[in-house]
N, C-alpha and C positions, 0 to 999 in steps of 0.2 A: 643302195647304200647311201643314206643321207648323213652328211657330215657338217659340223658347225663348230669350228674352233679358231682360236687366234694365237699368234705367236710373234716373237721378235727375233731379228737377226742383227747381231753386232759382229763385225769382222775386223781382223787384223788390229787387235787391241794394243799389241806391243806394250803390255803392262811393264812399267819400270818404276820400282821404288826409288825415291830420290837418290839414295846413296849408290845405286847401281847404274845411274845414267852415264853414258859415255860422253866424253868431251870431244865431239866431232862436229865442228861448226858448219860443215858443208852438207850434213845429212838433211834429207827431205823430211824425215819423221819428226814431229814435235812430240816426242815421248814424254816431255814434261807434263803434258796435259792428259796422259793416259788414264791415271787413276781418278782425278777430279771429273773428267768427262764420263768415265764409266759409272762413277757414283751418281752423276747427274741423270744418266739414263736409268739406272736402277731405281732412283727415287721416282722417276716418271712412271716406270713399270709397276712400282708398288701401289701407285694410286689406282691402277686398273690392270691388275695382274693378268699376264698372258697365261695360256695353258702350258707353254714351255718357251725356252730361250735357246737359240742356236748360235754357236760361236765357231765359224768355219776356219779356224787355224790362225797362226801367228798370234798366239795368246800373249806371249811375253817378248821383251825387247830382243834378247839374243840367247835364249836357252838357259837363262840363270835359274838355278834350282830355287833360290830365294824368291824370285818373282813368281815362278810356278806355284810355290807353296802359298804365297799370299793370295793368288787368284783362287786356287782350289779351296782354301779356307773361306774366302769371301762368298764363293758360290754355295757353300754349304749353309749359309745364313739366309738364302733366298727361299720364299714360300712357294716357288714354282720350280719344276725341274729344268736343268740346263744340260745340253749335250754339246760336246766338243769333238774336234779332230785336230791332229797335229799339222802345223805349218812348217815351212822351211826355217823360220826363226825359232821354232820351239825346240828343235833338236839340231844343233850345229854339226855334230859329228855322230856317227852311229854309236860310238862307245865313249863313255866319259873318260877324261884323263885322270891319271893317278895324282895324288896329292903333291908328289914331288915336282910335278910339271907346272906348278904355279896356278895362275888365275883361272885356267880352264877347268880346274877341279870342281868348281861350283856349278858347272853346266851339266844338264842331265843327259843320259844316253837315250836311245830310241826305246829300249826296253823299260826305262823308267816311266815313260809317258802314260801308258795305260794304268800303271800302278798309282801314280799321283792322281789321275782323273777317273778312278774306278767308279766313283759315284755319279759320273757324268757321261755314261754311255758304256763304259768298259767293264761290264759285269764279269767278263773273263779278263783279268788283269795280265794275262800272259799273251793276249792277242791284240794286234794293232788296228783291228777293224771290228765292227759289231753290227748287229741288227736287233732292234728293240721295238716292241709294240708300245708306243708312247701314249697312245689313247686307244680306246676301243676301235678296232679296225683301221687304225693308223699306224704305219710302221715306218721307222727311220733306219736307214743304212748309213753308217759312218765308215768312210774309207780312209786309208792311209796312202797319200800320194808322195810321201817322201821316199827318196831312193838314194842309195850310197854305192860307191865303188868298193873294190876289194880292200882299199886302204881305210875304208870308213868315212870317206869324204863325200859330200853331196855331189850328185852327178850334174846338177845345174838345170835340170828340168824335172817335171813330175813324172811319175811312173806308177802304174798299177801292175804289180808282178803277177806271174802266172798262178801262184798259190792263191792269191787274193781273188783273181778272176774265177778260178775254179770254185772257190767258196761262194763267190757272188752268184755264180750260175745255180748252185744248189739253193741259195736263199731265194732267188727270184722264182725258181720252180715251186718252192714250198709256199710262196706268198701269192701265187697266181689268183687273181680276183680281188686282192686286197689293195688298199690305197697305200702306196709306197712313195717316200721321198728319199733323196740321197743328199748327203753332205760330204764334201771333199775340198781340200784347200786349193789345189791348182785348177786351172780352168779346163773345162771339158768341151766347150765350144769357143769359137773365135769371138772375142769382144771388141777387137780392133781389126781394121781392114788388113788382110794378108797376115794376120798374127801367126798362124802356123807355118808360114813360109820364111819369116825373118828370124835371125838369131836372137834378136832382142825379144821379139814376141814369143818365141818358143820357150824362153825361160819361165814363162808364166803358165804354160800349158802342160797337160799330161801328154807324155810322148806318144802313148798308145791310146789317145782319146777316142779315135774312131772305133776301136775294139770295145771300149767301155760303153760308148753311146749306142752302138748297135745292140748291145745286150739290153740296155735300159729301154730303148725303143721297142724291141721285140717283146719285152715284158710289160709294156704299157705303163712304164714309170714316167710320170708327166713332168717332173721337175727336179733339178739339182741345185743346191746352194753352194757357192764357192766364194773364195776371197782372192788374196795374193796380188791381184793386179792394181788394187787401190783405186778402182773406178766404179761408178754406178752404171751398171749396164744390164739389160735383159736381152738375151740372144735366143733364137729359136731355130730348131731343125725339125721340120715336119710337125709332129704333135708334141715335141719335147722342148721344154724351156730350160735354160740355164740362167740363173740369176746370180750375178756377182755383186758384192756389196763393197763399197769403198772403205777405206781404213779410218778407224776412230781417231788416229793421230796424224792424219794428213788431210788437206783440203779436199772436200768440204766438211769433213768430220761427220759423216752420215751414219744413220742406223735406220733400220726398217721395221715397221709394224705391219703385220700381215693377218688377214683373216680368210678362212676358207669356208664356203657355204655350198650347199647343194640345192639347186632350185627344184621346182615341182616336176620338172621333166628329168630329173636325175643328173643334171649337168653340174659339174663342179666348177665354181668360180673362185679364183684366188685374187683377192684385193690387196694390192701393194701400195703402201703409203711410206714415203721417206721423210725423215726429219733430220735436222742438223743440230749440232752443239754450237750454239751462237757465241757463247762466252763461258769462261771459267774464272774463278776469283783473280788469279794472277795474269789472266789474258782476257781483259775486258772487251777487246776488239778482235777476238779470235778469227773470225771469218776473213776480215780484210788482212789482218797480220799474217795469217797462214797462206792466203793467196799470194801475197807479196813475197813471203818466205820461199814458196815454191818457184815463183817466177824468177827471183833473184838467183836461184841455184840451178836454173834450167839451161843456162847458156851452153855448157858442154853438150847436153842432150840435144838441144836444138841445132847446134852446129853439126852434130853427127847425122841428124835426120836430113839436113840440107845438103851435106856433102856426099853422103852415101847414096848408092843406087836406090830408087830409080831417078832421083833428082840430080845427083852428081854435080851440084853447083860448085864453083870454085870457092876456096876458102875466103877470098876477099868478098865475093858475092854473099856468102853465108853470113859473114860478120856484118855486112850492111843490112841484111834482112832480119837477122835474129832478134834484135831489140823490138821489132814490130810484132813479133809473135811469141814473146816470152811467156804469155799466159796460155799458150796452146794446151799444155798438159793439164793445167787446172780446169780449163774449159771441158776437156775430155773427161777428166775425173769427176766433174759435177754431174755428168750424164745429160742426155737430151741436148747434145751440143749443136750449136748453129755456128758454122765457121765460114767466114768470108774475109780473106786477106787480100784486099785490092792492091796493096803495096807490092805484092810478089809478082814475079813473072807468071804468065798464064798457065804454064805447065805446073808450077808450084801451087798456084791457086787451086787447080783441079785436084792435085794430090791431097791437099789438106781438106778440101771440101768432102772427101770421102769419109772423113771422120764425123761429119754431121749426122744427126739422127734422122735419117730418111728411109723410106721404104724402097722397094725395087723400082718404083716409078719416079723416085726423086721427091716424093711428097713427105712433109714432116711426119715422123712416127715417134711421138713422145711417150715412150713406155718405160724409160729407164728408172724413173723415180716414183711416178704415181700412175697406176693402171689397174684395170680389172682383166685378168687373163682367164680364158676358158681352158680348163685342163681336161684332157681325155685320159682317163685312168681306169685300171682294173680290167 
């Protein structure tokens, strides 16, 4: 099976029409740039149209129906197909609020999502997951990783429920021998050291990720595309890759261009190229401004990292060291990190060096942004 196609990935758009933007000065997300940045990407894509575009969730700022409608309408104007899945910001509560309950009335319910995006994967507008043959012999499975408690509130992690897993089993069996890709919002592999073991890291993962990944590996699905974490990272487990893409509205404002080809020996090669939004009209120095924005707001996060286990530094020590590492998260978010904080105690230096992009032997492994990956599929 010889394949030759190209596509783009833009994640965590957090689309926000100007009149919907929250007045929250401490937020990390620069939602003000969401629409001009997305339009800039679309202009670039129009000059060399991909075969399709993937948007792995967090399409809008905070579930606003108005923002969802704007995006769905904009996507209908593109000359190439787009496929989406819901993120945690797309559906804040399982059910929409009644009009009498105020501002939440303009936020969609979970059931609304596939109806709004019926043209973008959800041929069955009553189902929150889908499978489509998007090109000859190329299939995309879109999953819903949003989960809610009995009161309709988000549970705080991703989850693929039993009904969806059963459906997935049937799809994978029917697609045996085909080239299949998966898209889901929450992470399926660890993209940070010990991510699945920490409360903070677990927020960004699918709670039953091992169940999902084992199914995909058994079916020879080679790759999944995710978002949510707002970092550029490529993770691998045996022959399975998980590619998470950083957010359009936070540093480094990335997106990905990808191409898949099959060589003369039948080996599939996925070429990954990452680009950044350097500026938009009202933010001419977006890269530096955004990095400073993130660093200036990272102090509570850095203090927590330093004072929580395993480092467990005293608060006074943490306050001394925190200013020296305020760019830690932006360095991680950019992908292919190289971290060396000589100002910190040796144990803290070793802890942060784990976030550097290295292989099992400690050698640089720079595959988060630009790489050619060999995919074993079918």
